[in-house]
N, C-alpha and C positions, 0 to 999 in steps of 0.2 A: 573423504574429502573430495568436494565437487568442486572445478575452476574453470570461472565465467569471467572472460575477459578482465584476466590479469585478480581476480578475485577470488583467494580460498574461502571455501562453503563446509563448514561439519554441519552433517544433518541430526536429529536429535530429536528422540522418540517424543509424540506430542506435539510436534511443530509441522506445522507447513512445510513441505521440501518443494525450495523452487522447481516450477512446473513453466510451462511455456506462456504462461502469464506472466511471471517475475522477470522472468526474461525478456521475453516483449517489452518489459518497464527498464529493467535496467540497461537493457543495451539501446531504446529508442527514445529514451526520454532527452528531449533538446538540450544543448547547455544552457545554463542559467547561471547565477552567482546569486547568495546571501544566503537568508535564514531561511532552513528547509524543516518541514514538521511530516514524517510518516506517519500515519494513522495503521497500524497491524502490519509492525518490523518485522514479524515472524524471526526466521532465518538470520535477516538482518543482510540480505545482499542488496536491498534497493538504497538503503542507507547508505550501507558502504563503499556503493558505485559513487553515491551525493560526495558526501566527503572527500572521496579520493579525488573528487575533481574538483575542492576546495568551497564548499558550502561548509558551512556550518550547522548540524542536523541534531534535530530532538526527533528521537524514534519514542512511541509510545506502540504496549499490546496488552491487552485483557489478559493473556492467559502468560501465567510466573513460569513455563519453561521458557516460551519463548524469549523472555528477558533476559535468560539466561544465555540462550543460543546465540543471541545479540551482542552480548558482553563477550562473549569467549570470541567469536567469529570476529568480532571489530579489533578487539584485539590482534589475534592471528594477524588480518590486514593491515595493524598497526596504523591503525584511525580513530581519531578521540567522535565518541557522538556520545548526545547525553540520551539517556535511557531511563522510560517512566513504565514504568506498571500502571497501566489504568486501565478505563472506559472510554473511547474516545477520546475527546476533548475535558472529562472530565478534571482530572488533574494540573489545567493548564489556564488555568485563569487569569485575566490583563495581559495572556501573551499573543503577541501578532506573530505573523511568518510572513515571509515575503512569495514563501509558493508552498504547497502542501500535496502530498502526494499519498495515493493507496489504491492496493491491490484490494480490492473490498473483497468480502464474502459473496460471492455471485449468484449462489446456486438455491431454488428453491430445498426443502426439507429431501434426506432421501434416507434409504436405506444400509447405503453403501459406507457410513463411518462411524463402526461401533465404539470409535474413540470420542468423548465429548468435545475433549480441547481440539481435535483435527475440524469436529463438524462445526466451530465456532468459525475458524479461518475459510471455511469453504460457502457455509450456509446463511443466507442472508435473509432470513425470513422466509413466509410465505411464500411471495410471488418472487421470490430472489434479490429483490427491489428495498426493501425495507429501511436496510442497514446504508442503502446506498442514496436512499432519500433525507434519512434523519444526518447522514454526513452532509449534504448537500446544505440541507436547510441550517445548520450548526456553523459551517464554516466561514461564511461570513465576517463569523466576531472573532474569529481568530487568524485572521489574512489581512496583511496593510492592502489601502486601495487599490493598486494595479495587480495585486497578488495573482495568481490561476494558483490552480485546482487542477490535479492530473491524475487521473481512474480507470484502471482496465471495467470494461462493461463488455460483457458475452452477449450472443446470441442466443443465451440459452434464460438471460432474464424476459421480464415480463417488460412493455413497453414503457415508458412513464415520462410525463412532461415535466418541465423546469423552466423557474427563470434563466437560467442562465444560458450564457450562447457557450455555443461547445466547437469545437474543430474536432474532425478525427487526424493526431500524428503518424499513426502508423495503422491498418488493418492485417490482419494473420486470419488464412485460412486454416481450420483441418477439419479432418471429416466428420468433427463428432460438436463441431461450435465453430462459429466466428468469435475473434476475438480484436477488440478494437484499443487502444492507449489514446482517450480523450482528452483532451485540454478544456477544461469550465472556466468563463470568466466573467466580470462583465463588465459591462461598456463605458 
């Protein structure tokens, strides 16, 4: 069990283990209240942090092992989270949220991951941006009008353009990459 900011997380085989990007998001998301959707919940660390702050959290992941991990870890931390197995927004018809958060898969494909479940959690498409671009294009349909979307972006991703306004909330530099916690919003 790992403990991050009073959140106890058990790691599960085939589920992305919280690393620098997860901790950056969990520890530096601004305080907000309301309904929150996390796309790609993995171990549940970010959803649990948000639920402990009093938000109504829905967590989605395509990996059934991540669903089990989030269920286990949310119970261990005594928080209630709606947990849904699905691909991005596929199971959320007619739902709107105040905030969407995602630590997306952002790396181009590598031979580094011999587990296809873990590859799903880290590889964001041929350039590393395809998952992020799809999320940004579909998110307005699931976000309340004054809502924001928070994501981790890596310097290892290919640069991309979007119509969303952006604000860097926090940046951390490591020897292998620069990670940004970015708020996306419309004016």
